[in-house]
PDB file of N, CA, C and O in Angstrom:
ATOM      1  N   MET A   1      82.973  35.305  90.542  1.00  0.00           N
ATOM      2  CA  MET A   1      81.881  36.235  90.376  1.00  0.00           C
ATOM      3  C   MET A   1      81.366  36.224  88.941  1.00  0.00           C
ATOM      4  O   MET A   1      80.155  36.307  88.737  1.00  0.00           O
ATOM      5  N   SER A   2      82.240  36.124  87.939  1.00  0.00           N
ATOM      6  CA  SER A   2      81.774  36.139  86.561  1.00  0.00           C
ATOM      7  C   SER A   2      80.963  34.886  86.255  1.00  0.00           C
ATOM      8  O   SER A   2      80.064  34.935  85.416  1.00  0.00           O
ATOM      9  N   GLY A   3      81.258  33.758  86.917  1.00  0.00           N
ATOM     10  CA  GLY A   3      80.466  32.553  86.756  1.00  0.00           C
ATOM     11  C   GLY A   3      79.063  32.756  87.274  1.00  0.00           C
ATOM     12  O   GLY A   3      78.106  32.261  86.678  1.00  0.00           O
ATOM     13  N   ASP A   4      78.919  33.485  88.389  1.00  0.00           N
ATOM     14  CA  ASP A   4      77.604  33.772  88.964  1.00  0.00           C
ATOM     15  C   ASP A   4      76.783  34.640  88.012  1.00  0.00           C
ATOM     16  O   ASP A   4      75.585  34.416  87.840  1.00  0.00           O
ATOM     17  N   VAL A   5      77.411  35.607  87.410  1.00  0.00           N
ATOM     18  CA  VAL A   5      76.735  36.492  86.462  1.00  0.00           C
ATOM     19  C   VAL A   5      76.332  35.703  85.228  1.00  0.00           C
ATOM     20  O   VAL A   5      75.243  35.901  84.690  1.00  0.00           O
ATOM     21  N   THR A   6      77.199  34.814  84.780  1.00  0.00           N
ATOM     22  CA  THR A   6      76.904  33.998  83.610  1.00  0.00           C
ATOM     23  C   THR A   6      75.706  33.095  83.873  1.00  0.00           C
ATOM     24  O   THR A   6      74.825  32.969  83.023  1.00  0.00           O
ATOM     25  N   GLU A   7      75.667  32.466  85.047  1.00  0.00           N
ATOM     26  CA  GLU A   7      74.540  31.608  85.409  1.00  0.00           C
ATOM     27  C   GLU A   7      73.237  32.410  85.447  1.00  0.00           C
ATOM     28  O   GLU A   7      72.206  31.965  84.944  1.00  0.00           O
ATOM     29  N   ARG A   8      73.301  33.577  86.042  1.00  0.00           N
ATOM     30  CA  ARG A   8      72.106  34.427  86.115  1.00  0.00           C
ATOM     31  C   ARG A   8      71.650  34.839  84.717  1.00  0.00           C
ATOM     32  O   ARG A   8      70.451  34.890  84.441  1.00  0.00           O
ATOM     33  N   LEU A   9      72.599  35.131  83.846  1.00  0.00           N
ATOM     34  CA  LEU A   9      72.266  35.521  82.487  1.00  0.00           C
ATOM     35  C   LEU A   9      71.628  34.359  81.724  1.00  0.00           C
ATOM     36  O   LEU A   9      70.679  34.567  80.969  1.00  0.00           O
ATOM     37  N   VAL A  10      72.130  33.154  81.910  1.00  0.00           N
ATOM     38  CA  VAL A  10      71.567  31.973  81.257  1.00  0.00           C
ATOM     39  C   VAL A  10      70.137  31.762  81.736  1.00  0.00           C
ATOM     40  O   VAL A  10      69.242  31.521  80.926  1.00  0.00           O
ATOM     41  N   ARG A  11      69.913  31.851  83.059  1.00  0.00           N
ATOM     42  CA  ARG A  11      68.545  31.694  83.598  1.00  0.00           C
ATOM     43  C   ARG A  11      67.620  32.783  83.064  1.00  0.00           C
ATOM     44  O   ARG A  11      66.464  32.517  82.738  1.00  0.00           O
ATOM     45  N   LEU A  12      68.124  33.989  82.976  1.00  0.00           N
ATOM     46  CA  LEU A  12      67.325  35.089  82.447  1.00  0.00           C
ATOM     47  C   LEU A  12      66.961  34.845  80.983  1.00  0.00           C
ATOM     48  O   LEU A  12      65.827  35.107  80.581  1.00  0.00           O
ATOM     49  N   GLU A  13      67.889  34.354  80.196  1.00  0.00           N
ATOM     50  CA  GLU A  13      67.608  34.050  78.793  1.00  0.00           C
ATOM     51  C   GLU A  13      66.575  32.931  78.679  1.00  0.00           C
ATOM     52  O   GLU A  13      65.700  32.988  77.815  1.00  0.00           O
ATOM     53  N   GLU A  14      66.663  31.917  79.537  1.00  0.00           N
ATOM     54  CA  GLU A  14      65.687  30.823  79.520  1.00  0.00           C
ATOM     55  C   GLU A  14      64.289  31.347  79.856  1.00  0.00           C
ATOM     56  O   GLU A  14      63.307  30.990  79.206  1.00  0.00           O
ATOM     57  N   LYS A  15      64.218  32.194  80.875  1.00  0.00           N
ATOM     58  CA  LYS A  15      62.922  32.773  81.248  1.00  0.00           C
ATOM     59  C   LYS A  15      62.374  33.646  80.117  1.00  0.00           C
ATOM     60  O   LYS A  15      61.173  33.637  79.843  1.00  0.00           O
ATOM     61  N   THR A  16      63.252  34.391  79.469  1.00  0.00           N
ATOM     62  CA  THR A  16      62.830  35.246  78.358  1.00  0.00           C
ATOM     63  C   THR A  16      62.292  34.401  77.214  1.00  0.00           C
ATOM     64  O   THR A  16      61.279  34.748  76.606  1.00  0.00           O
ATOM     65  N   ASP A  17      62.966  33.287  76.916  1.00  0.00           N
ATOM     66  CA  ASP A  17      62.491  32.383  75.866  1.00  0.00           C
ATOM     67  C   ASP A  17      61.101  31.845  76.202  1.00  0.00           C
ATOM     68  O   ASP A  17      60.229  31.803  75.335  1.00  0.00           O
ATOM     69  N   ARG A  18      60.888  31.434  77.451  1.00  0.00           N
ATOM     70  CA  ARG A  18      59.573  30.930  77.857  1.00  0.00           C
ATOM     71  C   ARG A  18      58.508  32.023  77.743  1.00  0.00           C
ATOM     72  O   ARG A  18      57.390  31.764  77.299  1.00  0.00           O
ATOM     73  N   LEU A  19      58.858  33.222  78.140  1.00  0.00           N
ATOM     74  CA  LEU A  19      57.911  34.340  78.011  1.00  0.00           C
ATOM     75  C   LEU A  19      57.558  34.601  76.554  1.00  0.00           C
ATOM     76  O   LEU A  19      56.395  34.846  76.234  1.00  0.00           O
ATOM     77  N   MET A  20      58.540  34.552  75.676  1.00  0.00           N
ATOM     78  CA  MET A  20      58.294  34.796  74.253  1.00  0.00           C
ATOM     79  C   MET A  20      57.407  33.701  73.663  1.00  0.00           C
ATOM     80  O   MET A  20      56.545  33.986  72.832  1.00  0.00           O
ATOM     81  N   GLU A  21      57.612  32.452  74.085  1.00  0.00           N
ATOM     82  CA  GLU A  21      56.756  31.360  73.617  1.00  0.00           C
ATOM     83  C   GLU A  21      55.315  31.582  74.078  1.00  0.00           C
ATOM     84  O   GLU A  21      54.374  31.403  73.304  1.00  0.00           O
ATOM     85  N   GLY A  22      55.152  31.969  75.333  1.00  0.00           N
ATOM     86  CA  GLY A  22      53.811  32.247  75.850  1.00  0.00           C
ATOM     87  C   GLY A  22      53.148  33.402  75.117  1.00  0.00           C
ATOM     88  O   GLY A  22      51.958  33.344  74.807  1.00  0.00           O
ATOM     89  N   MET A  23      53.900  34.434  74.842  1.00  0.00           N
ATOM     90  CA  MET A  23      53.354  35.580  74.121  1.00  0.00           C
ATOM     91  C   MET A  23      52.960  35.185  72.698  1.00  0.00           C
ATOM     92  O   MET A  23      51.962  35.676  72.170  1.00  0.00           O
ATOM     93  N   SER A  24      53.731  34.313  72.087  1.00  0.00           N
ATOM     94  CA  SER A  24      53.407  33.860  70.737  1.00  0.00           C
ATOM     95  C   SER A  24      52.098  33.083  70.747  1.00  0.00           C
ATOM     96  O   SER A  24      51.262  33.273  69.863  1.00  0.00           O
ATOM     97  N   ARG A  25      51.907  32.210  71.735  1.00  0.00           N
ATOM     98  CA  ARG A  25      50.649  31.460  71.842  1.00  0.00           C
ATOM     99  C   ARG A  25      49.478  32.409  72.083  1.00  0.00           C
ATOM    100  O   ARG A  25      48.406  32.233  71.504  1.00  0.00           O
ATOM    101  N   MET A  26      49.677  33.408  72.929  1.00  0.00           N
ATOM    102  CA  MET A  26      48.602  34.371  73.197  1.00  0.00           C
ATOM    103  C   MET A  26      48.281  35.189  71.950  1.00  0.00           C
ATOM    104  O   MET A  26      47.115  35.501  71.707  1.00  0.00           O
ATOM    105  N   THR A  27      49.285  35.539  71.163  1.00  0.00           N
ATOM    106  CA  THR A  27      49.051  36.285  69.933  1.00  0.00           C
ATOM    107  C   THR A  27      48.218  35.460  68.962  1.00  0.00           C
ATOM    108  O   THR A  27      47.299  35.983  68.332  1.00  0.00           O
ATOM    109  N   ASP A  28      48.534  34.172  68.838  1.00  0.00           N
ATOM    110  CA  ASP A  28      47.755  33.285  67.971  1.00  0.00           C
ATOM    111  C   ASP A  28      46.303  33.221  68.437  1.00  0.00           C
ATOM    112  O   ASP A  28      45.377  33.307  67.630  1.00  0.00           O
ATOM    113  N   LEU A  29      46.118  33.073  69.728  1.00  0.00           N
ATOM    114  CA  LEU A  29      44.764  33.004  70.292  1.00  0.00           C
ATOM    115  C   LEU A  29      44.011  34.309  70.046  1.00  0.00           C
ATOM    116  O   LEU A  29      42.836  34.285  69.680  1.00  0.00           O
ATOM    117  N   LEU A  30      44.665  35.427  70.241  1.00  0.00           N
ATOM    118  CA  LEU A  30      44.021  36.725  70.008  1.00  0.00           C
ATOM    119  C   LEU A  30      43.625  36.899  68.544  1.00  0.00           C
ATOM    120  O   LEU A  30      42.571  37.464  68.255  1.00  0.00           O
ATOM    121  N   MET A  31      44.442  36.428  67.634  1.00  0.00           N
ATOM    122  CA  MET A  31      44.120  36.548  66.213  1.00  0.00           C
ATOM    123  C   MET A  31      42.884  35.702  65.880  1.00  0.00           C
ATOM    124  O   MET A  31      42.044  36.122  65.083  1.00  0.00           O
ATOM    125  N   ARG A  32      42.771  34.520  66.483  1.00  0.00           N
ATOM    126  CA  ARG A  32      41.573  33.697  66.262  1.00  0.00           C
ATOM    127  C   ARG A  32      40.347  34.385  66.850  1.00  0.00           C
ATOM    128  O   ARG A  32      39.273  34.365  66.250  1.00  0.00           O
ATOM    129  N   LEU A  33      40.506  34.990  68.016  1.00  0.00           N
ATOM    130  CA  LEU A  33      39.386  35.701  68.640  1.00  0.00           C
ATOM    131  C   LEU A  33      38.936  36.881  67.793  1.00  0.00           C
ATOM    132  O   LEU A  33      37.737  37.139  67.682  1.00  0.00           O
ATOM    133  N   VAL A  34      39.867  37.591  67.201  1.00  0.00           N
ATOM    134  CA  VAL A  34      39.521  38.720  66.337  1.00  0.00           C
ATOM    135  C   VAL A  34      38.675  38.217  65.164  1.00  0.00           C
ATOM    136  O   VAL A  34      37.680  38.843  64.798  1.00  0.00           O
ATOM    137  N   GLY A  35      39.069  37.097  64.585  1.00  0.00           N
ATOM    138  CA  GLY A  35      38.293  36.517  63.495  1.00  0.00           C
ATOM    139  C   GLY A  35      36.903  36.102  63.944  1.00  0.00           C
ATOM    140  O   GLY A  35      35.920  36.335  63.240  1.00  0.00           O
ATOM    141  N   ASP A  36      36.821  35.482  65.126  1.00  0.00           N
ATOM    142  CA  ASP A  36      35.520  35.064  65.661  1.00  0.00           C
ATOM    143  C   ASP A  36      34.614  36.260  65.914  1.00  0.00           C
ATOM    144  O   ASP A  36      33.427  36.223  65.588  1.00  0.00           O
ATOM    145  N   VAL A  37      35.162  37.308  66.488  1.00  0.00           N
ATOM    146  CA  VAL A  37      34.371  38.509  66.778  1.00  0.00           C
ATOM    147  C   VAL A  37      33.868  39.135  65.479  1.00  0.00           C
ATOM    148  O   VAL A  37      32.724  39.583  65.408  1.00  0.00           O
ATOM    149  N   SER A  38      34.708  39.164  64.468  1.00  0.00           N
ATOM    150  CA  SER A  38      34.281  39.715  63.174  1.00  0.00           C
ATOM    151  C   SER A  38      33.131  38.903  62.598  1.00  0.00           C
ATOM    152  O   SER A  38      32.172  39.464  62.067  1.00  0.00           O
ATOM    153  N   GLU A  39      33.227  37.584  62.704  1.00  0.00           N
ATOM    154  CA  GLU A  39      32.150  36.723  62.198  1.00  0.00           C
ATOM    155  C   GLU A  39      30.860  36.952  62.978  1.00  0.00           C
ATOM    156  O   GLU A  39      29.779  37.013  62.392  1.00  0.00           O
ATOM    157  N   ILE A  40      30.971  37.077  64.283  1.00  0.00           N
ATOM    158  CA  ILE A  40      29.784  37.310  65.122  1.00  0.00           C
ATOM    159  C   ILE A  40      29.153  38.653  64.783  1.00  0.00           C
ATOM    160  O   ILE A  40      27.929  38.756  64.696  1.00  0.00           O
ATOM    161  N   LYS A  41      29.966  39.675  64.591  1.00  0.00           N
ATOM    162  CA  LYS A  41      29.430  40.987  64.218  1.00  0.00           C
ATOM    163  C   LYS A  41      28.677  40.913  62.902  1.00  0.00           C
ATOM    164  O   LYS A  41      27.631  41.542  62.748  1.00  0.00           O
ATOM    165  N   GLY A  42      29.201  40.147  61.951  1.00  0.00           N
ATOM    166  CA  GLY A  42      28.521  39.984  60.673  1.00  0.00           C
ATOM    167  C   GLY A  42      27.174  39.301  60.839  1.00  0.00           C
ATOM    168  O   GLY A  42      26.196  39.673  60.191  1.00  0.00           O
ATOM    169  N   ARG A  43      27.127  38.307  61.703  1.00  0.00           N
ATOM    170  CA  ARG A  43      25.864  37.604  61.937  1.00  0.00           C
ATOM    171  C   ARG A  43      24.857  38.505  62.640  1.00  0.00           C
ATOM    172  O   ARG A  43      23.672  38.496  62.307  1.00  0.00           O
ATOM    173  N   ILE A  44      25.324  39.277  63.602  1.00  0.00           N
ATOM    174  CA  ILE A  44      24.427  40.170  64.339  1.00  0.00           C
ATOM    175  C   ILE A  44      23.833  41.219  63.404  1.00  0.00           C
ATOM    176  O   ILE A  44      22.673  41.604  63.550  1.00  0.00           O
ATOM    177  N   ALA A  45      24.625  41.675  62.454  1.00  0.00           N
ATOM    178  CA  ALA A  45      24.135  42.691  61.516  1.00  0.00           C
ATOM    179  C   ALA A  45      22.960  42.166  60.693  1.00  0.00           C
ATOM    180  O   ALA A  45      22.119  42.944  60.243  1.00  0.00           O
ATOM    181  N   ASP A  46      22.899  40.846  60.496  1.00  0.00           N
ATOM    182  CA  ASP A  46      21.827  40.250  59.695  1.00  0.00           C
ATOM    183  C   ASP A  46      20.581  39.910  60.507  1.00  0.00           C
ATOM    184  O   ASP A  46      19.566  39.521  59.930  1.00  0.00           O
ATOM    185  N   VAL A  47      20.633  40.046  61.824  1.00  0.00           N
ATOM    186  CA  VAL A  47      19.497  39.690  62.676  1.00  0.00           C
ATOM    187  C   VAL A  47      18.457  40.812  62.633  1.00  0.00           C
ATOM    188  O   VAL A  47      18.796  41.982  62.809  1.00  0.00           O
ATOM    189  N   PRO A  48      17.198  40.457  62.401  1.00  0.00           N
ATOM    190  CA  PRO A  48      16.155  41.492  62.392  1.00  0.00           C
ATOM    191  C   PRO A  48      16.035  42.161  63.769  1.00  0.00           C
ATOM    192  O   PRO A  48      16.240  41.534  64.808  1.00  0.00           O
ATOM    193  N   THR A  49      15.704  43.422  63.737  1.00  0.00           N
ATOM    194  CA  THR A  49      15.537  44.175  64.981  1.00  0.00           C
ATOM    195  C   THR A  49      14.070  44.176  65.393  1.00  0.00           C
ATOM    196  O   THR A  49      13.203  43.760  64.624  1.00  0.00           O
ATOM    197  N   ALA A  50      13.799  44.640  66.594  1.00  0.00           N
ATOM    198  CA  ALA A  50      12.421  44.774  67.068  1.00  0.00           C
ATOM    199  C   ALA A  50      11.644  45.706  66.139  1.00  0.00           C
ATOM    200  O   ALA A  50      10.457  45.496  65.889  1.00  0.00           O
ATOM    201  N   ARG A  51      12.314  46.722  65.637  1.00  0.00           N
ATOM    202  CA  ARG A  51      11.649  47.649  64.711  1.00  0.00           C
ATOM    203  C   ARG A  51      11.232  46.923  63.432  1.00  0.00           C
ATOM    204  O   ARG A  51      10.138  47.146  62.913  1.00  0.00           O
ATOM    205  N   ASP A  52      12.116  46.049  62.925  1.00  0.00           N
ATOM    206  CA  ASP A  52      11.776  45.272  61.732  1.00  0.00           C
ATOM    207  C   ASP A  52      10.528  44.428  61.972  1.00  0.00           C
ATOM    208  O   ASP A  52       9.648  44.357  61.114  1.00  0.00           O
ATOM    209  N   PHE A  53      10.454  43.796  63.127  1.00  0.00           N
ATOM    210  CA  PHE A  53       9.285  42.979  63.441  1.00  0.00           C
ATOM    211  C   PHE A  53       8.031  43.833  63.580  1.00  0.00           C
ATOM    212  O   PHE A  53       6.946  43.424  63.168  1.00  0.00           O
ATOM    213  N   GLY A  54       8.181  45.008  64.155  1.00  0.00           N
ATOM    214  CA  GLY A  54       7.039  45.910  64.282  1.00  0.00           C
ATOM    215  C   GLY A  54       6.518  46.337  62.928  1.00  0.00           C
ATOM    216  O   GLY A  54       5.306  46.395  62.715  1.00  0.00           O
ATOM    217  N   GLU A  55       7.428  46.638  62.005  1.00  0.00           N
ATOM    218  CA  GLU A  55       7.011  47.020  60.654  1.00  0.00           C
ATOM    219  C   GLU A  55       6.321  45.859  59.954  1.00  0.00           C
ATOM    220  O   GLU A  55       5.330  46.053  59.251  1.00  0.00           O
ATOM    221  N   LEU A  56       6.841  44.659  60.143  1.00  0.00           N
ATOM    222  CA  LEU A  56       6.231  43.476  59.537  1.00  0.00           C
ATOM    223  C   LEU A  56       4.834  43.249  60.096  1.00  0.00           C
ATOM    224  O   LEU A  56       3.903  42.938  59.353  1.00  0.00           O
ATOM    225  N   LYS A  57       4.692  43.405  61.403  1.00  0.00           N
ATOM    226  CA  LYS A  57       3.369  43.222  62.022  1.00  0.00           C
ATOM    227  C   LYS A  57       2.382  44.232  61.443  1.00  0.00           C
ATOM    228  O   LYS A  57       1.236  43.887  61.157  1.00  0.00           O
ATOM    229  N   GLY A  58       2.824  45.480  61.270  1.00  0.00           N
ATOM    230  CA  GLY A  58       1.945  46.499  60.693  1.00  0.00           C
ATOM    231  C   GLY A  58       1.531  46.153  59.273  1.00  0.00           C
ATOM    232  O   GLY A  58       0.379  46.369  58.899  1.00  0.00           O
ATOM    233  N   ARG A  59       2.445  45.623  58.479  1.00  0.00           N
ATOM    234  CA  ARG A  59       2.109  45.246  57.101  1.00  0.00           C
ATOM    235  C   ARG A  59       1.130  44.081  57.075  1.00  0.00           C
ATOM    236  O   ARG A  59       0.196  44.072  56.274  1.00  0.00           O
ATOM    237  N   VAL A  60       1.338  43.095  57.950  1.00  0.00           N
ATOM    238  CA  VAL A  60       0.427  41.944  58.009  1.00  0.00           C
ATOM    239  C   VAL A  60      -0.972  42.403  58.424  1.00  0.00           C
ATOM    240  O   VAL A  60      -1.970  41.952  57.862  1.00  0.00           O
ATOM    241  N   GLU A  61      -1.038  43.299  59.404  1.00  0.00           N
ATOM    242  CA  GLU A  61      -2.344  43.804  59.838  1.00  0.00           C
ATOM    243  C   GLU A  61      -3.037  44.558  58.701  1.00  0.00           C
ATOM    244  O   GLU A  61      -4.249  44.431  58.521  1.00  0.00           O
ATOM    245  N   GLU A  62      -2.283  45.331  57.945  1.00  0.00           N
ATOM    246  CA  GLU A  62      -2.853  46.074  56.825  1.00  0.00           C
ATOM    247  C   GLU A  62      -3.387  45.117  55.759  1.00  0.00           C
ATOM    248  O   GLU A  62      -4.484  45.319  55.239  1.00  0.00           O
ATOM    249  N   ILE A  63      -2.629  44.090  55.435  1.00  0.00           N
ATOM    250  CA  ILE A  63      -3.082  43.098  54.457  1.00  0.00           C
ATOM    251  C   ILE A  63      -4.339  42.401  54.970  1.00  0.00           C
ATOM    252  O   ILE A  63      -5.279  42.174  54.209  1.00  0.00           O
ATOM    253  N   SER A  64      -4.357  42.063  56.248  1.00  0.00           N
ATOM    254  CA  SER A  64      -5.526  41.393  56.837  1.00  0.00           C
ATOM    255  C   SER A  64      -6.770  42.260  56.716  1.00  0.00           C
ATOM    256  O   SER A  64      -7.852  41.749  56.426  1.00  0.00           O
ATOM    257  N   ARG A  65      -6.631  43.560  56.935  1.00  0.00           N
ATOM    258  CA  ARG A  65      -7.783  44.459  56.830  1.00  0.00           C
ATOM    259  C   ARG A  65      -8.333  44.480  55.402  1.00  0.00           C
ATOM    260  O   ARG A  65      -9.548  44.509  55.203  1.00  0.00           O
ATOM    261  N   HIS A  66      -7.446  44.465  54.419  1.00  0.00           N
ATOM    262  CA  HIS A  66      -7.879  44.508  53.023  1.00  0.00           C
ATOM    263  C   HIS A  66      -8.482  43.194  52.554  1.00  0.00           C
ATOM    264  O   HIS A  66      -9.363  43.189  51.695  1.00  0.00           O
ATOM    265  N   GLN A  67      -8.024  42.091  53.102  1.00  0.00           N
ATOM    266  CA  GLN A  67      -8.511  40.797  52.639  1.00  0.00           C
ATOM    267  C   GLN A  67      -9.688  40.292  53.465  1.00  0.00           C
ATOM    268  O   GLN A  67     -10.366  39.349  53.056  1.00  0.00           O
ATOM    269  N   GLY A  68      -9.933  40.882  54.580  1.00  0.00           N
ATOM    270  CA  GLY A  68     -11.017  40.429  55.432  1.00  0.00           C
ATOM    271  C   GLY A  68     -10.709  39.108  56.133  1.00  0.00           C
ATOM    272  O   GLY A  68     -11.596  38.492  56.722  1.00  0.00           O
ATOM    273  N   VAL A  69      -9.485  38.687  56.069  1.00  0.00           N
ATOM    274  CA  VAL A  69      -9.061  37.438  56.711  1.00  0.00           C
ATOM    275  C   VAL A  69      -7.862  37.772  57.581  1.00  0.00           C
ATOM    276  O   VAL A  69      -6.975  38.517  57.164  1.00  0.00           O
ATOM    277  N   THR A  70      -7.832  37.229  58.778  1.00  0.00           N
ATOM    278  CA  THR A  70      -6.699  37.463  59.670  1.00  0.00           C
ATOM    279  C   THR A  70      -5.567  36.526  59.287  1.00  0.00           C
ATOM    280  O   THR A  70      -5.744  35.309  59.233  1.00  0.00           O
ATOM    281  N   LEU A  71      -4.419  37.096  59.026  1.00  0.00           N
ATOM    282  CA  LEU A  71      -3.242  36.289  58.712  1.00  0.00           C
ATOM    283  C   LEU A  71      -2.441  36.104  59.989  1.00  0.00           C
ATOM    284  O   LEU A  71      -2.231  37.055  60.741  1.00  0.00           O
ATOM    285  N   SER A  72      -2.006  34.907  60.227  1.00  0.00           N
ATOM    286  CA  SER A  72      -1.158  34.657  61.391  1.00  0.00           C
ATOM    287  C   SER A  72      -0.246  33.485  61.098  1.00  0.00           C
ATOM    288  O   SER A  72      -0.524  32.658  60.230  1.00  0.00           O
ATOM    289  N   TYR A  73       0.816  33.432  61.820  1.00  0.00           N
ATOM    290  CA  TYR A  73       1.775  32.346  61.662  1.00  0.00           C
ATOM    291  C   TYR A  73       1.324  31.161  62.487  1.00  0.00           C
ATOM    292  O   TYR A  73       0.935  31.307  63.646  1.00  0.00           O
ATOM    293  N   GLN A  74       1.379  29.994  61.885  1.00  0.00           N
ATOM    294  CA  GLN A  74       1.133  28.760  62.605  1.00  0.00           C
ATOM    295  C   GLN A  74       2.377  27.908  62.496  1.00  0.00           C
ATOM    296  O   GLN A  74       2.816  27.596  61.389  1.00  0.00           O
ATOM    297  N   PRO A  75       2.955  27.526  63.622  1.00  0.00           N
ATOM    298  CA  PRO A  75       4.135  26.671  63.549  1.00  0.00           C
ATOM    299  C   PRO A  75       3.782  25.340  62.889  1.00  0.00           C
ATOM    300  O   PRO A  75       2.625  24.922  62.935  1.00  0.00           O
ATOM    301  N   PRO A  76       4.750  24.672  62.281  1.00  0.00           N
ATOM    302  CA  PRO A  76       4.482  23.413  61.589  1.00  0.00           C
ATOM    303  C   PRO A  76       3.767  22.391  62.468  1.00  0.00           C
ATOM    304  O   PRO A  76       2.923  21.649  61.967  1.00  0.00           O
ATOM    305  N   GLU A  77       4.075  22.330  63.754  1.00  0.00           N
ATOM    306  CA  GLU A  77       3.433  21.368  64.647  1.00  0.00           C
ATOM    307  C   GLU A  77       1.929  21.626  64.718  1.00  0.00           C
ATOM    308  O   GLU A  77       1.139  20.683  64.698  1.00  0.00           O
ATOM    309  N   ALA A  78       1.534  22.876  64.800  1.00  0.00           N
ATOM    310  CA  ALA A  78       0.112  23.231  64.897  1.00  0.00           C
ATOM    311  C   ALA A  78      -0.607  22.907  63.587  1.00  0.00           C
ATOM    312  O   ALA A  78      -1.759  22.474  63.596  1.00  0.00           O
ATOM    313  N   ARG A  79       0.084  23.122  62.451  1.00  0.00           N
ATOM    314  CA  ARG A  79      -0.541  22.807  61.161  1.00  0.00           C
ATOM    315  C   ARG A  79      -0.782  21.323  61.030  1.00  0.00           C
ATOM    316  O   ARG A  79      -1.835  20.907  60.547  1.00  0.00           O
ATOM    317  N   ARG A  80       0.189  20.502  61.458  1.00  0.00           N
ATOM    318  CA  ARG A  80       0.031  19.052  61.380  1.00  0.00           C
ATOM    319  C   ARG A  80      -1.117  18.580  62.279  1.00  0.00           C
ATOM    320  O   ARG A  80      -1.897  17.709  61.895  1.00  0.00           O
ATOM    321  N   ALA A  81      -1.212  19.169  63.485  1.00  0.00           N
ATOM    322  CA  ALA A  81      -2.254  18.776  64.432  1.00  0.00           C
ATOM    323  C   ALA A  81      -3.637  19.154  63.905  1.00  0.00           C
ATOM    324  O   ALA A  81      -4.614  18.449  64.162  1.00  0.00           O
ATOM    325  N   ALA A  82      -3.723  20.258  63.173  1.00  0.00           N
ATOM    326  CA  ALA A  82      -5.022  20.720  62.664  1.00  0.00           C
ATOM    327  C   ALA A  82      -5.484  19.863  61.495  1.00  0.00           C
ATOM    328  O   ALA A  82      -6.674  19.840  61.178  1.00  0.00           O
ATOM    329  N   GLY A  83      -4.561  19.160  60.852  1.00  0.00           N
ATOM    330  CA  GLY A  83      -4.926  18.316  59.721  1.00  0.00           C
ATOM    331  C   GLY A  83      -5.064  19.118  58.447  1.00  0.00           C
ATOM    332  O   GLY A  83      -4.772  20.314  58.429  1.00  0.00           O
ATOM    333  N   PRO A  84      -5.518  18.454  57.351  1.00  0.00           N
ATOM    334  CA  PRO A  84      -5.627  19.152  56.069  1.00  0.00           C
ATOM    335  C   PRO A  84      -6.721  20.214  56.107  1.00  0.00           C
ATOM    336  O   PRO A  84      -7.741  20.069  56.781  1.00  0.00           O
ATOM    337  N   THR A  85      -6.471  21.285  55.360  1.00  0.00           N
ATOM    338  CA  THR A  85      -7.452  22.380  55.333  1.00  0.00           C
ATOM    339  C   THR A  85      -8.188  22.429  54.030  1.00  0.00           C
ATOM    340  O   THR A  85      -9.048  23.288  53.839  1.00  0.00           O
TER     341      THR A  85
END
C-alpha cells in the first residue's frame, strides 16, 4: 500500500511541476500583454478626437473668411495631377 501512495505522490508532483511551468509561461505572456496595452493606451491618448477636428475645421473656415480664399487640403496625388500652380 505504501508503494501505491508513493507512486501517486510522484505522479502528483510531476503534474504539479507541469502546472507550474505552464503558469510561468502564462505569467510571462501576461506581462508582455500588459506592456503592449500600456503602449497602445499611450498611442490612443495622442490620437486627435472628433472634437479636435471640429475645432480645426472652425479655425480653417474663420481664416478662409478673413482671407477671401477657401483653404482646403489636397492630397499629394491631387497636387501632382494638377501640375504646377
